[in-house]
N, C-alpha and C positions, 0 to 999 in steps of 0.2 A: 832406679827409683822413679815412679811416675811423677811428672811435674804437675803443678796445680792446674794449669790451663789445659794441658793435654788430657788429664784425667777428668776435668770438668766436661769437656766435649764427649769423652769416652763414656762417662757415667750417664749423661743424658741420652746417648744414642744406644748404649748396650746394657750397662749394668742395671739401671733401674728397670727397663723393660724385662730383663732377664729375671730380676728379683720378682717381678710381677708373675712371670710364667712359673717360676719355682713355687710360688705360693699357691697358685691355682692347681698345679699338677702334682706336687710332691708331698704336700702336707698330709701326714697321717691323721685319721679321725681322732678327735679329741678324746682323751681318756675320761671315763665317767667320773664325775665329782663325788666324793664322799659326802654324806649328809653331815653338816657341821653342827656340833653341839655347843659351840661357843663363837662369839664374835670373831671376825677376822680383822686384825689390825696390821697396817703397814706403816712403819715409822721411819721418817727421814730426819735424822738429827743434823744440825748445822755442821757438826764436826765430821759427819760422814763424807761430805764433799768439800770440806774446807771453807764452808760458808761463814759469813758473819751472821750471828743470831739475829741481829737487827734487820738485816735484809730479809731473812726468812720470816720474821714476825710481820714485816710489811706485806708479804705476799699472801699470808693466810686469809685475811679478810677478802682479798680478791678471789681466791679459790672458793670461799664460802658464797660469795656473790654469784660466781659462775654456776654453782650447784643450784642456788635458788632460781637463777634465770632459766635453767633447763628443767626445773621441777623435780630435781633429785640427782643423786650421784650418777645413776645410770644414764640419765640424759646428758650430763656433762661429759661422761666418757664416750657416749655416741658422737657428740660434737667433736671430741678430740680425734676420733677416727676420721671424721669427715674433713677436719682441718689438716691432718697429718700429710706432710709432703711425700713420704714414702708410700708406695702403692699397696699398703697393707689392706685397704678396703677391698682389693680383689679377692682376698681370702676371708676376711672377717666381715660378717653380715650383721651389723648392729640393729637392723630392723627387727630381728627376732628377740632382742634383749628386752627384758622388763625394765621399766624405769624405777629401779629399786632404790630404796632409801640408803643413806650413808652420810657420813659426816667427815669433815676435815677440820681439825682443831690444833691448837698449840699443845705441846706436851706440858705437863705440870711445871717444869722448870723454865718454860718459855724459850728453849733453845732448839726445838724441833717441831715438826708437824706429824700428826698421826691421822691416817685415813682409816675409818672404821666402817665395816659392813656388818650390820646386826646379823646374828645367827639365823633369825627367822626369815631373812631375805634370801638365804642361800638354798638352792635346790640342787637336784642331781642332773639337771639338764647339761648337755655337752657344751653349750655356749659359754658356760662359766670359765672355761679355759681361755676363751678369747677375751672375756672380761678381765681376767687376771692379767693376761699379757698387756692389755690396754692400760690397766691401772698402774702396772709397773712402768710402762713407757711414759705414761702421763706424769708420774711423780719424777722420773728422771728428767723429762722435758722441763718441768718446773725448776728442778734443781740446777740444770745447766743454764736456764734463763737467769736464775738468780746469780750464778757465777758471772754471767755476761754483764748483768747490771752492775755488780760490784767492780768488775774490771774496768768498764767504761767510766763509771763514776770516779774511780781513783785516777783515771787518765785525764780527768777534767772535761769530759764530753758533756755537752749541754743536755738538760733534761728532756728537751723536745726530740732529741735524736735517738735516745736510748730505746724507746718503743719501736722505732723503725728497724733497729738491729736485732734486739733481743726477743721480740715477739715472734718474728719469722723463724728465728733459731729454735724457739721453744716448740713450735708446731712441727718443724722438721725433725727435731730430736725425738719428739713423741712418736712420730711415724716410724722413724728408724728403729727405735727401741721396741716398739710394739711388734714390728716385723721380726726383729731378732728373737724376741721372746716367743713369738708364735712358732718360729722355726725350732727353737730350743725345745719347747714342749713336745713337738712332733718328732724330734730327733733328726732333723734335716738341715741343720745349720751349715754343715760343710767344714772346710779347713779354717784355720785361724787367719790365713791370708784372705779367704773369702769374707770372713767377718770384718776384717780391716777394710776391705774394698767396699762392703756395704756401708760402713760408717763414713768413709771418705767420700764415696759417691753421693751419699745423701747430703752431707755438709756442702759438697761442691755444687749440689743442685741449687744452692743459693748464690753461686758465683756470678750468674748473670743478673742477679736481682739487686735489691737495695743495699748499697753501701758495703759491698763485699770487700773491695780492696782497701778501703779506708779504715774500716772498723772490724769487720767480722774475721777477715784473714789474720790480722794481728792477734785477735782473741784466740783463734784456733791454734795459732802457732804457740802462743804462750800457755794455753790451758787445756786444750782438747785432750792430749794424751794423758795428762795427769788426771783429768776429770773422768776419763774412761776407766782408768785404773781404780780410782776411788769408787766409781759406780760398781765395779766388779766386787770390791769388798762389801759394799752395801748389799748387793744381790745375794751374796753368800749368807748374809744375816736373815734373808727372807726364806731360807730353806725350811725352817720348822713349819710355818703355816702352809707353805706349798705342799709339804709332805702330808699334812692333814687333809688338804683339799684334793690333791691329785695323786698321792701315793709316792712310794719311794723312787720309782723310775724317773718321774718328772723332777722330783727334788734333787736326785743325783745329777740330772742334766743341768739344772740351774747351778748346782754347786760347781760343776765343771765349767759352766759359762763364766761364773764369777772368777775362777782362776784364769780362764782365757782372757778376760778383760784386763786382769793385772799384767798378763804377758803382752797384751796389745800395746802397752805404753811405749815400748821401744819401736814397734813397727809404725805406729801412728806418728810418733815423734820424728821418725825418718821421713815420712811422707810430708809432714807439715814444716820441716826445717826450712824449706825454700819459700814458704809462704810469708808474705809481708805486705804491708800496705804499700801501694804504688802512688807516687805523687800524681795528682790529678791534673796538673798543668793549669790550674785555675788561679794561680797566684799572680793575677794581673787585674787590671781594672775592668769590672763588669758593670755595664749600664743596661739593666734588664727591663724590658717592657712586657709585663704580663698582659696579653691581649685576648679579649673574648667577651663572654656574656656574664650572667649572674654567678656562674661557677668560678670564673676568674675574680669576680667581685667578692666572693666568699659566702654566698647565701647557704644557710644550713650549718655553718660552723659556729661553735659556741662563742668565739671571739670576733667573728665577722671578718676575719682575714683569710679564710680558706687555706689554700696550700702555701700561701706566700710567707707567713711567719716561720714555718718549719723549714722551708727552703732557704730562707735568709740565714737561719741559724746554722744549717749545714754548710752553706758557703762561707759564712763567717769563721766557722771552725777550720775551714780549708785555707784560711788566711787570705782569701781573695778580698779585694777592695770592691764592695758591692753597693750599687745604688739601684733602687727600683724607681722607675719613672712612669709618668702618665698623668692625665688630668683628673682622675678619680681618686677618692680617698675612702678607705674603709679598713677596719681592724686596727691592731696595734702597729706602731711604727716599726719599720718603714712601711707606710701604708699607700704609697702611690701605685697606680696601675691604670690600665685601660679596659676594665671590665664593666660592661654596660648591661644591666639587668633587662632581660626580655628581648635582646637584640638578636637578629638573624645575621647570616653571613653577609647579605647585601647591605644591611645597615652598618655593620662594622666596616665594610669596605668604604663607606661614605666618609669616615673620619680617619682612615688609616694613613693616607698621604700626609694629612696635617699633623697627626700625632707623631709620625716618624720624623717629619721635618722639624717639629717643635722640640722633641726630646732626644733625638739622635741616638737611639740605643745601639749597642753592638750585638745584643742578643734579644730576640723576641720569642716569647713562649705563647703559643697559639692553641687555644681550646675553644672551638666554635662549631655550631651546627645543631646543638640540642634544640633550639627553638624552631629551626626550620623543620625538624623531624617531629617534634611534639605538636606543632601547629599543622602538620601535614601540608606544609607550604612547598609544593612541588618537590617532594623529597628525592625524586629520581634525578632532579637537576642539581641537588645540593653538592655532590662531589665536584661537578664542573665549576660551580660557584666557588667552592673552596680552592680549587686549582687556580682559578682566576685571581683570587685574593692572594695566594702565594706568589703568583707572577707580579701582582701589583706591589707587594712588599719589596720584591727584589728590584723592581723598576725604581721605586722611591729610595731604596737603600741598598745598593748593589753589594756592599761589603758586609751586610748584616749576616749573622748566623741565626737561622730560624729553626726552632724546635716545635714541630707541629704534632699534637697528640691525637690519638684516638679519643673518642668521647666516652664519658662514663656511662654505665648502663642506666636504664630506667625501670622503675617498678611497674610501669603500665605496659601491658603486653603489646599493643599495636606500635607504640613508640619504640619499644625494645627491638621489635623485628626490624624496624627501619634503621635503628642504630647499628645492628649487626651488619646490615648490608652497607651502610655508610662507612663503617670502620674498615671493611674490606676494601672499599673503593679509596679510602684515604691512603692506604698503603700503596696503591697504584699511583695516585696523584703525587705523593711525596717522592716515591721511587723514581718517577719520570723526571722530576726536577733535579733530584740528586744525580741521575745519570747524565743530565745535561751540564753538570758542573756547578750547580747551585749548592750553597752550604745549607741544605735542608736535612733535618734529622727527624726520624719518626720516633716518637715516645709512645710506647705501648702501655695502655692503662688497664690491661686485662686483670691485673691484681685487684682492682676495685670491683667489688661484687655487690649484689643487692643488699647484703648485710651491712654494707658501708654507706648506705643512703640515709639521709635525714628525712626525706620524703620521696616522692616518685621520681624526682629529677636531680636533686642536689646531694652531694656527699655529706656525711657527718664528719666528725673530727677524725675518725679512723680512716675514712676514705680520703680526706685531704692529706693526712700523713702519708698515705700511699702515693698520692699524686706528687707530693713534695719529693719523696724518695725517687720516683720515676724520673721527674724532671732533673733532679740532681745527678742521677746516673747518666742521663743524656748529656748534661753539661760536662761531666767527666770525660765522656767519650769524645765529644767535639773538641774539648780542650786538648786531649792527647793528640787528636788529629791536626792540631794547629790551626783550627778554623777561626778562632776568636781573635779578631783584630782589636787593637786599642780603640776606644771610642773616639770619634772625630769631633772637631769643632768646639773643644772646651767643655765646660760644665753645661748641664741642661739649663735651658732658659737663661743664658747669660745676659747681663745688661749690655745694650748696644754700645755704650761708651760711658765714661764717668759723667755723672749728672743725671742719669736715668736710673730710677729706683725700680727694680723688678717687682711686679705684683703677682707673678704666676698667671695661671688661667683664671680670668675674671668672669668668663662666660663660657659655659660648656657648649653652647651652640644650639641652634634649632635645625630642623631637618626638612627644609622646604624643597630640596632637590636642586638640580643643576641650573634651573632657570631663576632661582632666587638669589638675592644678594643681601648682604648686611651693610647698613649705613649707621654710623654714629652721628647723632645730631641732637641738639637741645630742644626738646618738644615743649617742655613746661616752663621754660624761662628761669630755671634755678641755676643756670650757668654750667650745669653738668650734662655732658652728652649722654643721651639715652640710646637704647639698643633698638634698631628698627630692622625688621625683615621685610624687604620689598620683593614681592612675588612676581612671577613672570607675567601676570595679568595686570600689574601695576597696583594691586591691593597691598595694604601694609598692615602688619601687626607690630605692636610696640611693647617695650618693657621699660619702665621708668627707672633711672639710675638711683638706687638707694645707698650707694657707697659700699665700702668694704663691710663684710659680715663681721660684726664685733665679736662673734663667738669663734672666729677662726683667726689663726695667726696670719701675718702677711704672707701671701702666696699659698695659704692653706686651703683655699676653696673659692668657689664663685662669689662674686659680689652679690649684694641684694638687688634683685631686679623685680619690680612690681608689674605684673602683667596688666595690659590695657585691652587685650583682645585686638580685634580688627579696628583700626582707627580711621582707615580710608579704604573704601571698597573698590577704588580704581577708576581710571578714566578711559579705559579701552585702548591703552597704549602698551607697548612692551615695557616690562619692568626696567630694562636697561636704560630707558630714557628718563627715568624718574630721579630727581635730585632733591635734597633738602637744604635750604639756605634761608637765613633771616633777611627778608626783603624790606621790611618796614621798620626795623630797629627796635622792635618790642621785646627782643630777647628770645622769641620763640621761632624755631625753624619752620618755614613755610614749605608747601608741597609744590614742586616745580617740575614741569615737563619740558625737557630740551629736545626739540625735534631734530631729525637728521639734517635739516637745512639750516640749523643754528637758530631758528626762531624759538620763542619761549612762551609757554602759557604758565599761569601761576594761580594758586589758591592760598589765600592768607589763613594762617592757623588761628582759629578762634578758641582753641582748647576743647576740653571734653564737653559733650552735649549735656547740659544740666538736667535734661529730661530723661536721660538714660543712666542706668547704673554703670559702674565701672566695667568696661568690657562689653557693655550691652549694645553698642552701636558705634557708627562713625563719629569721630569728633566733628566739630563745626569747621567747615572749610569754605571761605568766602571767595567765590570765583573772581578773578581779575581779567580773564580773557587773555589775549596775546599781549604780553608786556614788552616783547622785543621782537622786531620783525626779522632779525637775523643779519648776518654780515657776509653771506655767501660762502661760508666755510662749513665743513662737516660738523655735525653736532658734537662729535667726540673731541673736537678741538676747543670746546667752550668750558671754561671754569667759572664758578660763582664764588667769589672770595672778597672779603672786606679789605680793600687796599688802603683806605685812608682813615680807618679807625673810627668811623662814625656809626658803627653798628649795623650798617646796611650792606648786603652783599653786592658787589659790583660785577659787571659783565667783562670777562677776560677771554681773549682768544690767544691760544698758544699755537704757534706755527710748527711745521715739521722740523725747522732748524733751531727750535727752542726760543726764538724771539717771541715777544709778547706785545699785543696791542690791548688797550683797555678803555672801557667806558664807565665812568663813575655813575652810581645810582642816584638820581635826583628825585626819586619817588614818582607816584602816579600823576598823570596830567588831569586837570579838572574835568576835561571832556571825555576821559577814558582813552582807550587805545594804548599805544606804547607808553611805557614810563619815560620820564626824562632820563636820557643817557648822555652824559657829557664826555665827548671823546678826548682821550689823552694821547692818541697816537701811539707810537712805539715806545713803551716804557722800559723794555729790556731787550737788548740786541741779541741775547742768547749766549749760550756757553758751548756751542759746537757739539751739542748732543741731541738725540732724538726728542722731539717735543712731547711724546707720550710719557717721558720720564720726569716731566716738570709738574710740581705741585705747589700749592699756596696754603700756608697755615701760619698762625702767629706763634712762633716758637719762643720769642723773647719777652712775651707778656706785655707788648705795647698795643695790642688789639689790632694792629695793622699786619696783614698777612705778609710773610716773608717768602722769598723765591727759593724753592727747594728742588734740588736735583737728586732723584732716587738712583740707586745702583742699577746695574744692568738687569734687563728682563730676559727671560728665555722666550723670545717673541713667538717662536714656532712650536714651543712646548715639546721640543725634541729630547730634552734632558742632556743636551750636549754643552750648554752654557752653564758656568758655575752660578749657583745662587748668590745674589748680592742684594741685600736690603740696607746697604749703607746710605747715609744721608749727608749731602753737602748743602750748606745754606748761605744765602746772601741776605743780610738783614735789610729790611725795608726802611729806607731813609726818607721816603717821600719824593715829590717831584722837584726837579731842579728849576730855579727861576727862569732860566733861559729856554726851558723845554727840552725835548729829547728824552733820552733815557733818564729814568728816575735814579736817585741815589740808591745803590745796592752795595752794602758794606760786606765784604767777604768774611764769612765766619769759618770757612774751611769745613772739614769733615766733623760733624757733631755726633754722628752715630756710625759705628763700624758695622752694624747689622747683626742679625740673629740667624744667619744661615737659612733664610728662606728667600723666595723670589720677591723682588721689590714691589711687584704689583699687588702683593698681599697687604702692604703697609698702609694704614690710615693714620691721620693726625686729628685728634679731637681732645677737647679739654674735659677730662673725667672728674677732676677734683675742684673745679671752680676757682682756680688760681690765676686764670687768664692766659696760661701757657698750654699750648696743644701738646698732648701726650702721644707716645709712640705705641701703636696698636698693630699687632700681627693678627689678621683676620683670615681664618682658613676658608678658602673658596668652597662653596657647596654646603658647608655646615655652619659657618659663622663662629666656630670655636675661636675664642680670642684670648691672646696673651697681652699683657700691658706692662709698660714701663712709664712711671710718672716722671714728668719733666721738671727737674729741680734747677734747670738752668746751667 
């Protein structure tokens, strides 16, 4: 007995091509049709196949809609030939068919359907034999699809999954049965074993496709043999009208075929006995990041979720513990993802490191490149950019499993030509990484066709269902291969330690490039830190903090950020030298340039220019000149922090050994020049760690900045040091009467970190409670996660 997998390979390589050749070479010319003097009716009762009448009643409106869509029954049957998986189209040429009229309705008792072709539509042309074969195949295809629906429904399978299984089955069975009927009419069908192999080979043609082992093989094992037997009985009931159409010879052949189908029950049952669903090995925790552009976002789908909801249902039915992660939200829950509308490969690469570090998926689903090709943005270099992105993903997350897909087609010719070339190159890029030992798996989306598009670029619901099935099949394969590791680092976006309340991603980020940086500082004096992008040329754009979006749950989306445009056009210095700190105690952060020699120039924040609309020009900045001449140290050693709680930032030098000297801010001198800076000497003797890990921020709500030691940094960016964004704190107790070190009260570790490098962490008061909050700011993009400090 042929085993399922062996026959699957055999059928694809030999049986189906052989069937194609047989149809081309061996079919006898069609017998002339007799002129019909009455309508031809083909009836399928629910009892013929053991169907539920309710299921059959549900499908009749769908068939009627299909006939309307194609302008007639003839058009619907033409489409059935085009969709059929068996190569019957090598013999049947529907292009010569008329788009004849015909109907499909319920029988009077509501327990069957009847296909009617009016007598006036029938001619003596030979193609009517092909039409008859197709009509029979079409009805049997619908019948087995209804059996499939009933079987899966009774098995408790979700409604979103059933079309992924039963619709491909219908088109396949239609093709198989049309082929068999065509052979039967011509007298070239062959032995009963050959008939069995045609059926088995056609069904197994689905084995490499959607949901074979989980749903379709169990259905075939349970119902295929019996269904074929019942189809044989139904065929024998069609003999009278076939005799009227094609004469006694053809009618007798169909009579014999009906008997053969009844005999096939045993042979097919033997072949399918070993078929069964195979466990997918997905019964583990999956933390999946869908990564890509608007197709990942879900553009073109009716619910806005794209392929993600259907994929989630498939995985949920597999009893896998599934979480989708990412900073974006769209569609029904679970709605998290990293799909960014309009983005190219390079733009996606700009946020990938941060997204992987933030959400720590163990599976990434990547579909990207459509915008590169549609925009004609160096399409020849797109495969190399994709390969570089794949490499970047594995550098950032070496243990991740990556499923990278070919991209869906386009309805615009020039873009589609580029897509075809790109998809061929994807196979090479993915294959090279797989050969080097990376867990990268290629998901082929060739089943998504132009009929599955909502517009020229985005799939419709049918296309997204096919994408879901293809990604699911890929997950099954990598699960069996043992590729999927348990996700590391706990839950996505964990709180760094108790007392920090997670807010999720509060800012999706801006995209100023590698020379830009993001600073949080209070510009408008409302005590809430605002979002500032400082560019490489020292110009600054700003967004005022409007707090959490009241329309979103906590962690459900970006906070409200009100754009101010460019608030400072720059001072001709590198952006890295720019800081923001409140120098005069008015509650508004001022613009400060710290030079490489530790000298400082400043511009006092005068707020928005009342003569300009919001975003219309620079804010008012009142120049102060050089306010500090420097202390002979590198500028990178200087911090600006309020040490004594008077609202004015003081001048702080942190040495390489983490010891600290300080000068308290006494404000401007009447004659200009340096501000008054009152020296405090060494206020902290250090904690035996590198000075670049020392920060100052008021974590305890006292307004006086505390001494903070951040976790280890990967100083050389080699990826060899573990990420550590933990926080140890010494509470600021002020100066000792006798001088020397200030009082620093040990607070121990107050945050265990969020599995990113400590250099990403900023401290700023987002909610105006006087306590600095914990912010993870992704370099290069400014995407920010936040945890509110509740002490």
